[in-house]
C-alpha positions in Angstrom: -1.2 7.6 -22.0 0.8 8.2 -18.5 -2.4 9.8 -17.2 -4.6 7.1 -18.2 -2.1 4.4 -16.7 -1.9 6.4 -13.6 -5.7 6.5 -13.1 -6.1 2.8 -14.1 -3.5 1.6 -11.6 -4.9 4.1 -8.7 -8.4 2.7 -9.7 -7.4 -0.7 -9.4 -5.7 0.1 -5.7 -9.4 1.5 -5.0 -11.0 -1.2 -6.4 -9.1 -3.8 -4.1 -10.4 -1.9 -1.1 -13.9 -2.3 -2.3 -13.4 -5.8 -3.1 -12.5 -6.6 0.3 -15.7 -4.8 1.7 -18.0 -6.1 -1.2 -16.6 -9.8 -0.2 -18.1 -9.3 3.3 -21.3 -8.5 1.6 -21.6 -11.4 -0.4 -20.3 -13.6 2.5 -23.0 -12.5 4.9 -25.8 -12.7 2.3 -24.6 -16.2 1.2 -24.6 -17.7 4.9 -27.5 -16.1 6.1 -29.5 -14.6 3.3 -29.3 -11.0 5.2 -28.3 -7.9 3.2 -26.0 -6.4 5.9 -25.6 -2.8 6.1 -23.2 -3.0 8.6 -19.9 -3.1 6.7 -19.5 0.7 6.9 -19.8 0.9 10.7 -17.4 -2.4 11.0 -14.9 -0.6 8.7 -14.9 2.6 11.1 -14.6 0.7 14.0 -11.6 -1.2 13.0 -9.9 2.2 11.6 -10.7 4.0 15.0 -9.2 1.4 17.3 -5.9 1.3 15.1 -5.8 5.2 15.2 -6.7 5.5 19.0 -4.3 2.5 20.2 -1.4 2.8 17.6 0.6 4.9 20.2 0.2 2.6 23.1 0.2 -1.1 21.2 2.5 0.1 18.3 1.2 -0.1 14.7 0.9 -4.0 14.3 -0.4 -4.4 17.8 -3.2 -1.8 17.2 -4.0 -3.5 13.7 -4.3 -6.8 15.2 -6.7 -4.6 18.0 -8.9 -3.3 15.1 -9.7 -6.7 13.2 -10.2 -8.4 16.5 -12.4 -5.4 17.6 -14.3 -5.6 14.2 -14.9 -9.2 14.1 -16.0 -9.5 17.5 -18.5 -6.7 16.9 -19.6 -8.8 13.9 -20.3 -11.8 15.8 -22.1 -10.2 18.7 -24.5 -8.4 16.3 -25.0 -12.2 14.4 -25.4 -14.0 17.7 -27.4 -11.6 19.9 -29.6 -10.2 17.1 -29.7 -11.9 13.9 -29.5 -15.7 15.2 -32.4 -15.1 17.9 -34.5 -13.6 14.8 -33.6 -16.3 12.3 -36.8 -16.9 10.0 -37.6 -13.2 10.4 -38.8 -11.2 7.1 -35.2 -10.6 5.2 -36.2 -7.0 5.1 -36.6 -6.7 8.7 -33.2 -8.2 9.3 -31.7 -5.6 6.7 -33.3 -2.9 8.6 -32.0 -4.3 11.8 -28.5 -3.9 10.5 -29.0 -0.5 9.3 -30.1 0.8 12.8 -26.9 -1.0 14.4 -24.8 0.3 11.7 -26.2 4.1 12.5 -25.7 3.1 16.6 -22.3 2.5 16.1 -21.4 5.1 13.6 -22.9 7.9 15.9 -21.2 6.8 19.0 -17.7 6.4 17.1 -18.4 10.2 15.3 -18.8 11.4 18.9 -15.6 10.1 20.1 -13.7 11.2 17.2 -14.9 14.5 17.0 -13.5 16.8 14.7 -10.3 15.2 15.0 -8.3 13.3 12.2 -6.7 9.9 13.8 -3.2 9.1 12.4 -2.8 5.0 12.3 0.8 5.3 12.1 1.4 3.3 9.0 5.0 2.6 8.9 5.0 3.2 5.0 3.6 6.7 5.6 2.8 8.5 2.6 5.6 7.4 0.3 5.1 6.7 -3.2 6.5 4.3 -5.8 6.6 4.1 -9.4 5.8 1.1 -11.5 6.6 1.6 -15.3 6.7 5.2 -14.9 3.3 5.5 -13.1 2.9 6.7 -9.6 1.1 5.3 -6.8 1.3 5.5 -3.0 2.7 2.7 -1.0 -0.4 2.4 1.0 -2.6 1.5 -2.0 0.0 -0.8 -3.7 0.0 -2.8 -0.4 -3.8 -2.9 -0.5 -3.7 -4.5 -4.0 -1.2 -7.2 -2.9 -2.8 -7.7 0.7 -6.4 -7.9 -0.9 -5.2 -10.2 -3.7 -3.6 -12.6 -0.7 -6.6 -12.3 1.2 -9.4 -13.1 -1.4 -7.2 -16.0 -2.9 -7.0 -17.5 0.8 -10.7 -16.8 1.0 -11.2 -18.7 -2.3 -9.2 -21.4 -1.8 -11.0 -22.1 1.7 -14.5 -21.6 0.4 -13.9 -24.3 -2.1 -11.8 -26.9 0.0 -12.5 -26.4 3.7 -15.6 -28.3 5.5 -16.9 -24.5 6.4 -16.7 -23.5 2.7 -18.6 -26.8 1.5 -21.1 -26.1 4.3 -21.5 -22.4 3.3 -22.0 -23.4 -0.3 -24.5 -26.0 0.9 -26.7 -23.3 3.1 -26.4 -20.9 0.0 -27.7 -23.5 -2.3 -30.7 -25.0 0.1 -30.2 -24.1 3.6 -33.5 -26.2 4.7 -31.9 -29.4 3.1 -28.4 -28.3 4.4 -29.9 -28.2 7.9 -31.4 -31.5 7.7 -28.3 -32.9 6.4 -26.7 -31.9 9.9 -25.1 -28.9 8.8 -25.1 -26.4 11.8 -26.5 -23.1 10.2 -25.6 -21.2 13.2 -22.2 -21.9 13.0 -21.8 -21.2 9.3 -23.6 -17.7 9.8 -21.3 -16.7 12.7 -18.1 -17.7 11.1 -19.4 -15.6 7.8 -20.3 -12.4 9.9 -16.9 -12.9 11.5 -14.9 -13.1 8.2 -16.8 -10.2 6.8 -15.7 -8.1 10.2 -12.2 -9.0 9.5 -12.2 -7.9 5.8 -14.0 -4.6 6.8 -11.1 -4.0 9.4 -8.3 -5.0 6.9 -10.1 -2.5 4.1 -10.1 0.2 6.7 -6.6 -0.1 7.4 -5.5 0.8 3.9 -8.7 3.3 3.3 -7.3 5.8 6.0 -4.0 5.6 4.5 -2.2 7.9 1.8 -3.5 9.7 0.0 -6.4 9.8 2.5 -5.3 12.0 5.7 -6.3 9.5 8.2 -9.5 8.3 10.3 -12.6 10.7 10.1 -16.4 9.6 10.6 -16.5 9.9 6.8 -14.7 6.9 6.4 -17.4 4.7 6.9 -19.3 5.8 3.6 -16.5 3.7 1.7 -18.9 1.1 2.2 -21.6 2.9 0.5 -19.2 2.6 -2.8 -18.6 -1.0 -2.1 -22.2 -2.1 -2.0 -22.7 -1.3 -5.4 -19.8 -3.3 -6.3 -21.4 -6.5 -4.7 -24.8 -5.6 -6.0 -23.2 -5.1 -9.6 -21.3 -8.7 -9.4 -24.2 -10.3 -8.1 -25.0 -10.5 -4.3 -24.4 -14.4 -4.4 -21.4 -14.4 -6.1 -17.8 -14.1 -4.6 -15.9 -14.0 -7.6 -18.7 -11.1 -8.4 -17.7 -9.2 -5.6 -14.0 -8.8 -6.7 -15.0 -8.2 -10.2 -17.4 -5.6 -9.3 -15.0 -3.9 -6.9 -12.4 -3.5 -9.3 -14.7 -2.1 -11.9 -16.5 0.4 -9.5 -12.7 1.6 -8.3 -11.5 2.1 -11.9 -14.8 3.8 -13.0 -14.4 5.9 -9.8 -10.8 7.0 -10.5 -11.4 7.6 -14.2 -14.5 10.0 -13.5 -12.4 12.0 -11.0 -9.4 12.0 -13.4 -11.3 13.5 -16.2 -13.8 15.4 -14.2 -12.9 18.5 -16.4 -14.1 16.4 -19.7 -17.0 15.4 -18.0 -17.8 18.7 -16.2 -21.2 18.9 -18.3 -22.3 16.1 -15.9 -21.7 18.2 -12.7 -18.7 18.4 -10.7 -19.6 15.7 -8.1 -20.5 13.3 -10.9 -17.3 11.0 -9.6 -19.2 10.5 -6.4 -22.5 8.7 -7.9 -20.5 6.8 -10.5 -20.6 3.6 -8.4 -24.5 3.8 -8.6 -24.6 4.9 -12.3 -22.6 1.8 -13.1 -24.5 -0.7 -10.9 -28.0 0.9 -12.5 -26.6 0.2 -16.1 -25.4 -3.1 -15.3 -28.7 -4.3 -13.8 -30.7 -2.7 -16.4 -29.3 -5.6 -18.7 -28.5 -8.4 -16.0 -30.5 -7.8 -13.1 -29.1 -10.6 -11.1 -25.7 -8.8 -11.6 -22.6 -9.5 -13.8 -22.1 -13.2 -12.0 -25.6 -13.6 -9.9 -27.8 -16.5 -10.0 -30.7 -16.0 -11.8 -33.8 -17.6 -10.1 -35.9 -19.5 -12.4 -40.0 -19.7 -11.6 -42.2 -22.3 -13.1 -45.4 -20.9 -14.6 
């Protein structure tokens, strides 16, 4: 039972990181109908800036730089590329984000090289015990910070003028534009928020038990994408639920790998996609996604 609770708690902490990234996917899709594959590069960019400048600026200064850097990079991509190609086929825009992601990740990989950058978390590798179940302080803080940010987003999404504009744009972009909603601004803010969420996720993704910043950190987003699709690519609540489900499933598969060895030693790495496919076979729109109705 102790092992199960430990895996569950660590799975929830990993799921909180996935939820932040998945929420970025969903926000961009709702605001601009673009499936962005850039979250991995934005996460790596934020973590890289934190690791490279934490000795110069201090931990909190480096964190601020990483968050701002990822947000600015997201805004530049949206303003320079996505906004100018508005109206282009969505598949073309998705492929464009893949290309930009590869460019950023390749450049950061060149800069990092074989090094492992240390972000210098003040809490280091310390652990805490919750009811006899251990978890690293870094992962515990990930749950708390993710909870605060996601709650703040939901409140903003429901009550702020930007949130109302975004919901209107997601419902009917053409009608929203005719009503005076500035679609470009809605899209830009959505990309900026996605960049901020990616950087915050990167802050905790490179902390204990992870050794530090390496190019492989960008692949964390590959596990968060199934979380967004599983929850429903147009559902902000689905991003949270999907992230937690994927995190718990991945932690359980890794913890009980001896019991499921017949599925292969690397089965834990593909669990996010297995869960995603299983759910989509039953609900093609995701757990909370909007079902499209077509009159025939």
